[in-house]
C-alpha positions as CSV (number, residue, x, y, z in Angstrom):
1,L,-0.1,-0.2,0.1
2,K,1.3,3.4,-0.9
3,I,-0.3,5.9,1.2
4,D,-0.5,9.4,1.3
5,S,-3.4,10.8,2.9
6,P,-4.6,12.6,5.9
7,G,-7.5,10.1,6.3
8,G,-11.0,11.0,6.2
9,S,-14.2,9.5,7.5
10,V,-14.9,6.5,9.6
11,D,-17.6,5.2,7.5
12,G,-16.2,1.8,6.1
13,C,-13.3,2.7,7.4
14,K,-13.3,-0.6,10.1
15,E,-14.5,-2.7,7.2
16,L,-11.4,-1.8,4.8
17,A,-9.4,-2.0,7.5
18,D,-10.6,-5.6,8.5
19,F,-10.8,-6.6,4.7
20,I,-7.0,-5.7,4.6
21,S,-6.1,-7.1,7.8
22,A,-7.7,-10.7,6.7
23,T,-6.2,-10.3,3.5
24,G,-3.0,-10.1,5.0
25,K,-3.6,-13.7,6.6
26,E,-3.1,-15.2,3.0
27,K,-0.7,-12.5,1.3
28,P,1.5,-10.2,3.0
29,V,0.5,-6.7,2.6
30,Y,3.4,-3.7,3.3
31,A,2.5,-0.2,3.6
32,F,4.8,3.4,3.0
33,A,3.7,6.3,4.2
34,D,4.5,8.3,1.2
35,G,4.5,11.6,2.9
36,Q,1.3,10.9,5.0
37,A,-0.7,7.9,6.9
38,T,-3.1,10.0,9.4
39,S,-6.3,9.1,11.2
40,A,-8.5,6.6,8.8
41,A,-5.8,6.7,6.4
42,Y,-3.1,5.2,9.4
43,W,-6.3,2.8,10.4
44,I,-5.8,1.3,7.3
45,A,-1.7,1.4,7.3
46,S,-1.6,0.2,10.7
47,T,-3.3,-3.5,9.4
48,A,-0.1,-4.0,7.1
49,K,2.6,-6.9,8.1
50,H,5.2,-3.8,8.2
51,I,5.1,0.2,7.6
52,A,8.0,2.4,6.6
53,A,8.3,5.9,6.0
54,P,10.4,8.8,4.9
55,E,11.7,10.8,7.6
56,T,9.8,14.0,6.7
57,A,6.4,11.9,6.8
58,A,3.4,12.6,9.1
59,L,1.7,9.5,10.8
60,G,-1.0,8.9,13.5
61,S,-3.4,11.5,14.5
62,I,-5.6,8.4,15.9
63,G,-8.8,10.0,17.3
64,V,-12.3,10.9,15.7
65,R,-14.0,13.9,15.5
66,T,-17.1,15.7,14.3
67,L,-18.2,19.2,13.9
68,H,-21.1,21.3,14.8
69,A,-22.3,24.4,13.2
70,D,-25.0,26.9,14.7
71,W,-26.8,28.5,11.9
72,S,-29.6,29.4,14.5
73,A,-28.7,33.0,14.8
74,W,-28.0,33.7,10.7
75,N,-31.6,31.9,10.3
76,E,-33.0,34.0,12.8
77,K,-31.6,37.0,10.9
78,A,-33.0,35.8,7.6
79,G,-36.2,35.4,8.9
80,V,-36.2,31.5,9.0
81,K,-37.5,29.4,11.2
82,Y,-36.6,25.2,11.0
83,T,-38.8,23.2,13.3
84,H,-37.6,19.4,13.4
85,I,-40.5,16.9,14.0
86,T,-38.9,14.0,14.9
87,A,-39.6,10.8,17.0
88,G,-37.1,9.7,19.0
89,D,-35.3,12.0,21.6
90,Y,-31.9,12.1,19.6
91,K,-33.1,11.8,16.3
92,A,-31.9,15.7,15.8
93,A,-29.3,16.2,17.9
94,G,-26.8,18.2,17.0
95,N,-28.8,19.6,14.1
96,E,-27.1,23.0,12.5
97,D,-30.4,24.9,13.0
98,S,-30.4,25.1,17.3
99,P,-27.8,26.0,19.8
100,L,-26.1,22.7,20.6
101,D,-27.6,21.7,24.1
102,E,-25.5,19.5,26.9
103,E,-27.6,16.6,26.5
104,S,-26.8,16.8,22.6
105,L,-23.3,17.3,23.8
106,N,-23.0,14.6,26.1
107,Y,-24.9,12.4,23.5
108,I,-22.2,13.0,20.6
109,H,-19.2,13.3,22.6
110,S,-20.3,9.8,23.6
111,Q,-20.7,8.5,20.3
112,L,-17.4,9.8,19.7
113,D,-15.7,8.1,22.5
114,S,-17.2,4.8,21.4
115,L,-15.9,5.1,17.8
116,W,-12.3,6.1,19.4
117,N,-12.3,3.3,21.4
118,I,-12.8,0.9,18.2
119,F,-10.0,2.8,16.4
120,T,-7.6,2.7,19.6
121,R,-8.0,-0.9,20.3
122,D,-8.0,-2.2,16.3
123,V,-5.0,-0.1,15.9
124,A,-3.1,-1.6,19.2
125,Q,-4.2,-5.0,18.4
126,N,-2.8,-4.4,14.6
127,R,0.5,-3.1,15.9
128,N,0.8,-4.9,19.1
129,L,0.7,-2.3,21.5
130,E,-1.7,-1.5,24.4
131,Q,-4.5,0.2,23.6
132,Q,-3.8,2.6,26.7
133,S,-0.5,3.5,25.4
134,V,-2.5,4.7,21.8
135,K,-5.0,6.5,23.7
136,D,-2.1,8.2,25.9
137,Q,-0.9,9.8,22.5
138,Q,-4.3,12.0,22.4
139,A,-4.6,12.0,18.4
140,K,-0.9,13.8,17.8
141,V,1.0,13.5,14.7
142,Y,4.6,12.1,14.8
143,L,7.4,12.8,12.6
144,A,8.7,8.9,11.1
145,E,11.3,8.5,13.8
146,E,9.1,9.3,16.6
147,A,6.1,6.7,15.2
148,K,8.9,4.4,15.0
149,N,9.9,5.0,18.8
150,L,6.3,4.7,19.7
151,G,5.6,1.3,17.5
152,L,3.7,3.0,15.0
153,I,5.9,2.0,11.9
154,D,8.9,-0.4,11.6
155,A,11.1,1.6,9.6
156,V,11.9,4.9,8.6
157,T,12.9,4.5,4.6
158,P,14.1,7.3,2.3
159,D,11.4,6.5,-0.7
160,I,9.5,3.5,-2.1
161,D,12.0,2.2,-4.2
162,A,14.1,1.5,-1.3
163,Y,11.5,0.2,0.7
164,I,9.9,-2.6,-2.4
165,N,13.9,-3.4,-2.8
166,W,14.0,-4.6,0.5
167,I,10.5,-6.3,0.7
168,I,11.9,-8.1,-1.8
169,E,14.8,-9.3,-0.1
170,S,12.8,-10.0,3.1
171,E,10.4,-12.2,1.1
């Protein structure tokens, strides 16, 4: 895998990582972080048998986030009032047409905590690390040498060609 990505949405990420992990049981999977492998991209990279990156590559950012934009003041100024009609107390939790109340904030945060727990658990399993040590990183981004020291990657390699040559020799 040649990866150069800041990550992206959690939707489908675990499923793809699990698929690559299962594939790796039949055929070795290697990952090269060609510039960046953070967040969801790192989750995917973590499934590889071996991960390498050049020394200036950015790795990690093992965390999750979401965004709430409160448009209610703008809506009011524009003379627009939205009414969310729902069945289920949390169906419109965090909608952009209302200020974020404490109950909705806590609900959304609990969802993020659950996703972060799954993410850190999987990375820890994939990299043979303790989950708490992954959580203790607090979603920091690291350059390759520090990522190697933390167990996030296995080697600092100057470029993809050198890495491919190493893989050929190793296999």
